[in-house]
C-alpha positions as CSV (number, residue, x, y, z in Angstrom):
1,M,0.2,0.2,0.0
2,D,1.5,3.5,-0.9
3,Y,1.8,6.5,1.4
4,A,-1.0,8.3,-0.3
5,A,-3.8,5.7,0.2
6,L,-2.6,5.0,3.9
7,L,-3.0,9.2,4.3
8,G,-6.3,9.2,2.5
9,V,-7.6,6.1,5.0
10,F,-6.1,8.3,8.0
11,G,-7.9,11.3,7.1
12,N,-11.2,9.5,6.7
13,I,-11.0,8.3,10.2
14,A,-10.1,11.8,11.4
15,A,-13.1,13.2,9.8
16,I,-15.4,10.4,11.3
17,L,-13.9,11.0,14.7
18,T,-14.0,14.7,14.7
19,G,-17.7,14.2,13.7
20,L,-18.6,11.9,16.8
21,C,-16.4,14.0,19.2
22,A,-18.6,17.2,18.1
23,V,-21.7,15.5,18.8
24,T,-20.5,14.2,21.9
25,V,-19.7,17.4,23.3
26,Y,-22.7,19.2,21.7
27,G,-24.9,16.4,24.0
28,H,-23.1,17.0,27.0
29,F,-23.6,20.7,26.7
30,L,-27.4,20.3,26.3
31,W,-27.5,17.6,29.2
32,E,-25.6,20.3,31.6
33,R,-27.9,23.0,30.5
34,R,-30.7,20.5,31.5
35,Q,-29.4,19.8,34.8
36,K,-28.8,23.4,35.8
37,R,-32.3,24.1,34.7
38,L,-33.6,21.5,37.1
39,R,-31.7,22.4,39.8
40,L,-33.2,25.9,39.6
41,E,-36.5,24.6,39.4
42,N,-36.1,22.0,42.1
43,H,-34.5,24.8,44.4
44,L,-37.5,27.0,43.6
45,R,-40.0,24.3,44.2
46,E,-38.8,23.2,47.7
47,E,-38.5,27.1,48.6
48,T,-42.3,27.3,47.8
49,G,-43.4,24.8,50.4
50,F,-42.2,27.3,53.2
51,G,-44.4,29.8,54.8
52,Y,-42.7,33.0,53.6
53,S,-42.5,34.5,50.2
54,S,-41.0,31.9,47.5
55,Q,-39.9,34.9,45.4
56,R,-35.9,34.7,45.1
57,T,-33.3,37.2,44.0
58,L,-30.7,36.5,41.5
59,L,-28.1,37.1,44.4
60,D,-29.9,34.6,46.7
61,L,-30.0,31.9,44.0
62,I,-26.2,32.4,43.2
63,A,-25.6,31.8,46.9
64,A,-27.7,28.9,47.1
65,L,-27.0,27.0,43.7
66,G,-23.5,28.1,43.1
67,M,-24.1,29.0,39.5
68,S,-23.7,32.3,37.8
69,E,-26.3,35.2,37.0
70,A,-25.9,34.3,33.3
71,E,-26.5,30.6,34.0
72,I,-29.5,31.4,36.2
73,L,-31.2,33.6,33.7
74,D,-30.7,31.0,31.2
75,A,-32.2,28.5,33.1
76,A,-34.9,30.4,34.2
77,A,-36.0,31.7,30.6
78,R,-35.8,28.1,29.4
79,S,-38.2,26.9,32.0
80,K,-41.7,26.6,31.8
81,V,-42.8,26.8,35.3
82,I,-40.5,29.4,36.5
83,R,-42.2,33.1,36.5
84,R,-39.9,36.1,36.4
85,G,-41.0,39.2,37.8
86,V,-39.3,42.8,38.9
87,A,-39.6,43.9,42.4
88,A,-39.9,47.6,42.7
89,D,-39.1,50.3,45.4
90,G,-41.6,52.7,47.0
91,T,-41.4,55.0,43.9
92,G,-42.2,52.4,41.5
93,Q,-38.7,51.9,40.0
94,P,-37.6,48.3,39.2
95,V,-35.0,47.5,41.6
96,R,-34.3,43.7,40.8
97,I,-35.4,40.7,39.1
98,V,-37.1,38.0,41.0
99,L,-37.9,34.4,40.4
100,E,-40.7,32.3,41.6
101,Y,-42.0,28.5,41.3
102,D,-45.4,28.6,39.2
103,T,-47.5,25.9,40.6
104,G,-50.1,26.3,37.9
105,E,-52.7,27.3,40.3
106,S,-53.4,31.3,40.4
107,G,-54.1,31.3,44.0
108,E,-51.0,29.6,45.3
109,D,-48.3,31.8,42.7
110,I,-46.8,35.0,43.3
111,S,-48.8,37.2,45.5
112,M,-49.7,40.9,44.6
113,R,-48.1,42.5,47.4
114,P,-47.3,46.5,47.4
115,G,-43.8,47.0,46.1
116,R,-43.8,43.9,43.9
117,A,-44.1,44.9,40.2
118,Q,-45.1,42.1,38.0
119,F,-44.5,41.5,34.1
């Protein structure tokens, strides 16, 4: 066998392995994003069970979950059960973003308290 044919065979094998590697890495990326979303949903669901407000700010979630602000916002945006809201100060200016688990029942979800703007 000559070197040109051998080089062609190794080139084809390298192309196949590159494609397999890319698919594997992309699958791991999607799985990791899903795991972060589930961690956020589970944390907010568990916090809903306590008697106090289940609204959590980004800083609370960063400390509790060990995720960055961008990861938390990405997971919240992809979730179907997390409701996003804006907390406002006394003058009505938005101060912070709050996240809350949506139970699907309007009576159990975000309470409409003064100082809590919703969108």
